[in-house]
Backbone as CSV, one residue per row, in Angstrom:
resi,resn,N_x,N_y,N_z,CA_x,CA_y,CA_z,C_x,C_y,C_z
1,MET,-45.267,32.287,27.645,-46.630,33.088,26.781,-46.730,32.501,25.281
2,HIS,-45.367,33.191,24.516,-45.578,32.707,23.385,-45.367,31.663,22.776
3,LEU,-44.983,30.510,23.478,-45.302,29.338,22.996,-46.634,28.577,23.698
4,VAL,-47.662,29.514,24.030,-48.869,28.778,24.471,-49.969,29.666,22.995
5,LEU,-49.637,30.978,22.843,-49.843,31.040,21.405,-49.686,30.631,20.294
6,SER,-48.143,30.243,20.219,-48.128,29.461,18.931,-48.907,28.181,19.025
7,ILE,-49.009,27.858,20.236,-49.712,26.069,19.765,-50.870,26.669,19.342
8,VAL,-51.648,27.567,19.880,-53.343,27.572,19.641,-53.741,28.051,18.032
9,LEU,-52.225,29.195,17.547,-52.397,29.638,16.712,-52.358,28.199,15.459
10,SER,-51.105,27.546,15.556,-51.017,26.470,14.860,-52.310,25.532,14.902
11,THR,-52.955,25.310,16.005,-54.322,24.471,15.736,-55.437,25.258,15.336
12,ILE,-55.482,26.549,15.400,-56.307,26.710,14.356,-56.124,26.446,13.184
13,LEU,-54.920,26.894,12.497,-54.675,26.841,11.147,-54.586,25.424,10.749
14,GLY,-54.285,24.908,11.836,-54.699,22.627,11.125,-55.832,22.571,11.216
15,TYR,-56.827,23.083,12.025,-58.412,23.018,11.837,-59.007,23.399,10.567
16,LEU,-58.268,25.071,10.430,-58.775,25.525,8.981,-58.484,24.658,8.072
17,LEU,-57.177,24.265,7.922,-56.497,23.216,6.439,-57.232,22.296,6.026
18,LEU,-58.003,21.577,7.081,-58.355,20.334,7.367,-59.995,20.502,6.990
19,ILE,-60.760,21.663,7.476,-61.792,21.773,6.459,-61.716,22.158,5.478
20,MET,-60.383,22.760,4.655,-60.677,22.943,3.191,-60.399,22.008,2.270
21,GLY,-60.240,20.945,2.908,-60.466,19.925,2.065,-58.579,19.208,1.668
22,PRO,-58.582,17.930,1.289,-57.212,17.757,1.243,-56.451,18.072,0.200
23,LEU,-57.034,18.879,-0.667,-56.137,19.246,-1.650,-55.570,20.500,-1.892
24,VAL,-56.655,21.567,-1.318,-56.180,22.949,-0.995,-55.583,22.903,0.195
25,GLY,-56.095,22.191,1.492,-55.342,22.358,2.692,-54.055,21.536,2.727
26,GLY,-53.758,20.613,1.697,-52.553,20.528,1.605,-51.630,20.881,0.733
27,LEU,-51.974,21.750,-0.373,-51.083,22.711,-0.638,-50.458,23.941,-0.069
28,ILE,-51.415,24.244,0.467,-50.839,25.687,1.846,-50.336,25.077,2.703
29,ALA,-50.641,24.091,3.184,-49.505,22.986,4.146,-48.249,22.839,3.813
30,PHE,-48.019,22.486,2.439,-46.922,22.206,2.156,-45.908,23.808,1.316
31,GLY,-47.109,24.613,1.454,-46.116,25.744,1.037,-45.735,26.712,2.223
32,ILE,-46.138,26.472,3.212,-45.989,26.822,4.729,-44.448,26.095,5.046
33,ILE,-44.782,24.845,4.961,-43.326,24.266,5.743,-41.976,24.341,4.481
34,ALA,-42.454,24.329,3.189,-41.435,24.802,2.126,-40.771,25.870,3.130
35,GLY,-41.746,27.014,2.419,-41.603,28.569,2.963,-40.330,28.576,3.818
36,THR,-40.974,28.072,5.304,-40.367,27.862,6.364,-38.933,27.191,6.223
37,LEU,-39.057,26.260,5.595,-37.543,25.304,5.501,-37.082,26.819,4.518
38,PHE,-36.878,27.219,3.449,-36.484,28.233,2.491,-35.583,28.966,3.357
39,ARG,-36.504,29.437,4.117,-35.922,30.999,4.940,-34.691,30.749,6.413
40,GLY,-35.262,29.279,6.837,-34.678,29.004,7.733,-32.877,28.859,7.701
41,LEU,-32.745,27.939,6.101,-31.677,27.722,5.295,-31.072,29.342,4.795
42,TYR,-32.239,30.002,4.621,-31.311,31.442,4.093,-31.200,32.370,5.422
43,LEU,-31.868,32.371,6.486,-31.014,33.006,7.643,-29.540,31.871,8.244
44,LEU,-29.538,30.897,7.808,-28.648,29.728,8.482,-27.435,30.413,7.542
45,SER,-27.491,30.350,6.193,-26.452,30.877,5.176,-25.785,32.159,5.317
46,GLU,-26.599,33.172,6.087,-26.370,34.545,6.388,-25.714,34.439,7.549
47,VAL,-26.023,33.588,8.685,-25.101,33.459,10.218,-23.872,33.022,9.653
48,HIS,-23.638,32.448,8.810,-22.502,31.319,8.355,-21.419,32.529,7.692
49,LYS,-22.038,33.497,6.666,-21.397,34.025,6.232,-20.479,35.699,7.218
50,MET,-21.509,35.922,8.138,-21.295,36.462,8.966,-20.413,35.843,9.829
51,LEU,-19.921,35.009,10.293,-19.252,34.545,10.990,-17.693,34.172,10.212
52,LEU,-17.963,34.047,9.165,-16.800,33.592,8.471,-15.823,35.143,8.220
53,LYS,-16.486,36.124,7.850,-16.263,37.622,7.907,-15.307,37.871,8.688
54,GLU,-16.062,37.452,10.171,-15.171,38.060,11.536,-14.148,37.097,12.454
55,LYS,-12.930,36.761,11.294,-12.066,36.311,12.532,-11.507,37.329,13.533
56,PRO,-11.189,35.876,14.501,-11.171,36.444,15.615,-9.452,37.194,15.901
57,LYS,-9.089,38.224,16.549,-7.413,38.579,16.381,-6.903,38.085,17.321
58,LEU,-5.340,37.704,16.926,-4.444,36.594,17.252,-4.145,38.135,18.857
59,ASN,-3.824,36.920,19.566,-3.650,38.088,21.273,-1.731,37.440,20.594
60,LYS,-0.847,38.175,21.843,0.728,37.880,21.373,1.149,36.939,21.454
61,ALA,0.548,35.954,22.046,1.037,34.509,22.317,1.212,34.361,20.575
62,GLN,-0.217,33.962,20.354,-0.551,33.599,19.071,0.403,34.254,17.587
63,GLN,0.322,35.255,17.914,0.893,36.094,16.953,2.296,35.725,17.048
64,ALA,3.299,35.415,17.848,4.285,35.306,18.178,4.468,33.991,17.841
65,ARG,3.361,32.699,18.111,3.769,31.537,17.146,3.523,31.047,16.207
66,GLU,2.640,32.228,15.240,2.247,32.455,13.974,3.848,32.612,13.152
67,ASN,4.285,33.328,14.057,5.539,34.268,13.659,6.859,33.371,13.532
68,TYR,6.954,32.919,14.385,7.772,31.629,14.460,7.828,30.303,13.562
69,LEU,6.396,30.022,13.740,6.209,28.614,12.355,6.536,29.424,10.815
70,LYS,5.949,30.663,10.890,6.783,31.364,9.425,8.300,31.063,9.329
71,GLN,8.700,31.767,10.279,9.955,31.830,9.890,10.724,30.514,10.144
72,ARG,10.409,29.555,10.336,10.867,28.149,10.596,11.000,27.292,9.224
73,ASP,9.422,27.599,8.726,9.088,27.000,7.180,9.938,27.783,6.211
74,GLU,10.104,28.837,6.217,11.091,29.535,5.362,12.564,29.146,5.668
75,LEU,12.989,28.451,6.919,14.171,28.552,6.790,14.648,26.900,6.399
76,GLY,13.660,26.187,6.352,13.432,24.688,6.590,12.780,24.056,5.391
């Protein structure tokens, strides 16, 4: 249902931009597209920051492996 509503609203917006003329309609369309792209990049950046902040905890086997590698590097 949301997809159908988006398609209908986009069609109406496109028709209104076409009626406004090439200069005004083009400027508004460019603003909408640029704003959407910048918002998407901002959200992607926020998700990236959240994923980097939360490191998965090591289980016992992984912790033992890390300890072994540290000890091996210290000795050799």
